[in-house]
Each structure stands twice: as structure tokens, then as C-alpha cells.
N, C-alpha and C positions, 0 to 999 in steps of 0.2 A: 720656415720650412723645418719640419720635424725629421730628424735623421733616424733611421732604423738602427737600433743597437745590434751589434753582432752577438750571436749566441755564445754561451760560455764554451771554452775549449774542452775538448774531450781529453780524458786521460790518455797520453800517448802510448801507454802500455796496454790499454784495452783494445783499441783498434788503431794501430799506428798509421795506416794508410788512409783512414777515413777523414773527410773534410766536409764541413757543413755547406760549403759554397758550391754552386753550380757555375761552371765556366761556360761562357757562350761568346759568340762573335756576332756583332751587329754592324750594319752599314749605316752611316749617318752622313747627311750632307755636311760639307766642310763648315758652313756657317753654324750649324747646330753643334757640331763638335767643338768649334772654337768658343762658342757661348757657354757650353757646358764646362769646358776646361777652365774658362775664366771664372765661372761661378764656383767651381770646386776649389780653385785657388783662393778665392775671396772668402769662402766658408771654412777654409783650412781642412777640407776633407778630400779623400781620394776620389778620382773619377768613378771608380767602382762603387764606392759608398753613395755618391751622388746618383748614379744610375739606378742602384738598388732602391734608394729612397723614392726616386721619381716613379719607378715601375710600381712600387708598393702603393704609393698614393693614387696612381692611375687605376690600379686594380680595385682599391677601396672605393674610389669614386664611382666606378662602373658597377660595383657590387651594390652600392646604395641605390643606384638607378634601377637595378633589377628588383630590389625590394619594393621600391616605389611603384614600379610597373605591376608587380604581382598584387600589391595592396589595391591599386586602382582597379585591376581586373576583378578582385574579390568584391569590392564595393560598388562596381559599375551599375549593378542592377538594384542596389538598395536606394530607397528614397532618402534624399539628403535635406529635405525641407523641414521646417519647424512647424509643428501642429499649431492651429490657430489659437488655442488656449494659451500655449506657452508664449506665442508672439504677443498676445494682448498683455500678458503679465510682464513681459519685458518692456513693452511700451509704457505701461503704468509706472514701472520702477524707474525708468529714465525720466519720466515727467515729474516725479516727486523731487522736492528740494532736499538736498542733503545737509 
């Protein structure tokens, strides 16, 4: 599991009340909370860091799926076969002894 590194701290004199973190409250089933707490302890990270990493990985996974879906839509109408001349050339090259 790759942990998301925290951003560098701001100069406290520039904006003393500013914080990079967004605080939120979520509800989890007891089993999920206990498993996450156990994993955070085993990895020696805070629960907050564990949740931030998990959400970041989940978002990245679904962003990749969006890209794949968009590429599939772009290429859906394009022919994906190999022209007969290329297919024959491939067959000849495989048949030759190396």
C-alpha cells in the first residue's frame, strides 16, 4: 500500500489559520472500522492517513476506469482487424526458423 505523503507545512506567519486538511465525518460498520484500525496500527500510520490513502487509491482506480471507458467509446467504431497482407506477412515470419 502506498501512503500519500502530507503536503509541506505553510509558513505560520503567512496564513496562520489555514490547514491543508479537510475534516469530515463518515459512518463505518464496526467490522470495517476495527479492520481499518488494526491495519493502521500494523502499518504504523494514523487512521486518518490510512483513510486518506484508501480514498486516494479508490479515486485513482475509478479515474483510470473513466479513461478506459472514454477510449473504448472513441475506438468503438474503428476497425480493429489486421489487413490480409499484414496477416500473411505475420504468418510467414512465424513459420520461418529463427
